[in-house]
C-alpha positions in Angstrom: 87.5 97.3 90.5 88.0 101.1 91.1 85.3 102.7 92.8 85.0 106.8 92.9 83.3 108.3 96.1 82.5 112.1 95.6 82.0 114.5 98.6 81.5 118.1 98.9 79.2 120.2 96.9 76.1 121.9 98.2 74.3 125.2 98.0 76.1 128.4 97.6 75.2 132.0 96.6 76.9 133.5 93.3 80.2 134.6 94.0 80.9 132.0 96.7 83.0 129.0 96.9 82.8 125.1 97.2 85.0 122.2 97.0 84.1 119.0 95.7 86.5 116.0 96.4 86.8 112.4 94.9 88.6 109.2 96.4 89.4 106.1 94.3 89.4 103.1 95.9 90.2 99.7 94.8 93.5 98.2 93.1 94.6 99.0 89.5 97.7 99.3 87.4 97.0 102.9 86.6 94.3 105.3 87.4 94.9 108.1 85.1 93.7 110.5 83.9 91.3 111.9 86.4 88.7 114.6 86.0 85.4 116.1 86.7 82.3 116.4 84.5 79.3 118.2 85.1 75.6 117.8 83.9 72.9 120.5 84.2 69.4 119.6 83.8 68.5 119.2 80.0 71.9 119.5 78.9 74.8 117.1 77.8 77.4 116.0 80.2 80.6 118.3 79.8 84.1 118.2 80.9 84.8 120.7 83.6 88.9 120.0 84.3 91.0 116.8 84.0 94.5 116.2 84.8 96.9 113.7 83.9 100.1 112.6 85.6 103.1 114.3 84.5 100.9 116.9 82.5 99.2 120.1 83.1 95.4 120.4 84.2 92.9 121.1 81.6 90.1 123.5 82.0 86.8 124.1 79.9 86.9 127.6 79.0 83.8 128.6 81.1 85.6 127.5 84.3 89.2 128.8 83.5 90.6 131.2 86.0 87.6 130.5 88.8 88.1 126.5 89.2 91.3 124.7 90.2 91.8 120.7 90.0 94.4 119.2 92.0 95.3 115.6 92.7 96.9 113.9 95.7 97.6 110.1 95.0 94.1 108.9 94.4 92.3 111.7 95.8 90.9 114.5 93.2 90.0 117.8 94.4 87.9 120.5 92.6 88.1 124.1 94.2 85.4 126.4 92.8 85.6 130.0 93.3 83.6 132.8 92.1 80.6 130.5 91.3 77.8 131.7 89.1 74.2 130.1 88.7 75.2 128.7 85.4 77.6 126.3 87.2 74.9 124.7 88.7 75.0 120.8 87.9 75.6 117.3 88.9 79.0 117.1 89.1 80.7 113.7 88.5 84.2 112.3 88.9 85.9 110.5 86.4 88.9 108.2 85.9 90.5 106.2 83.3 91.5 103.0 84.8 93.7 100.3 83.7 93.4 97.1 85.9 96.7 95.6 84.3 99.4 96.9 82.3 98.4 94.7 79.3 94.6 95.7 79.7 92.7 98.3 77.9 91.7 101.2 79.9 88.1 101.8 80.9 86.2 104.7 82.4 85.0 104.7 85.9 82.4 107.5 87.0 81.5 108.3 90.6 77.8 108.5 91.5 77.8 112.5 91.4 77.5 115.4 93.7 74.9 118.4 93.4 76.2 121.8 93.1 73.6 124.6 93.1 74.5 128.6 92.6 71.6 130.7 93.7 71.3 134.3 92.2 
């Protein structure tokens, strides 16, 4: 089974930058796509950015031009610049995992990491 472990996050002032990372461990036929979601208090979890092998990255409108997602093998990074208070949320790493070529893909989630942007 694939496990996702996030790191990074923390507290930053508005306009600052943070980087969160996620490392996937365990064996699988494929781990694709990978992405970041976030959930603010009282709100639904939403897609922040995702990246698929061979495809361009996909960003939520709210973070376009400020956030950059990148992937190096099974490590996923999210560089967050020009942070705003409304970016405050728990950020979750997500991966679509296929254990074997003949199996269906399932969703794997990290435990989440808090990002807090103060005004």
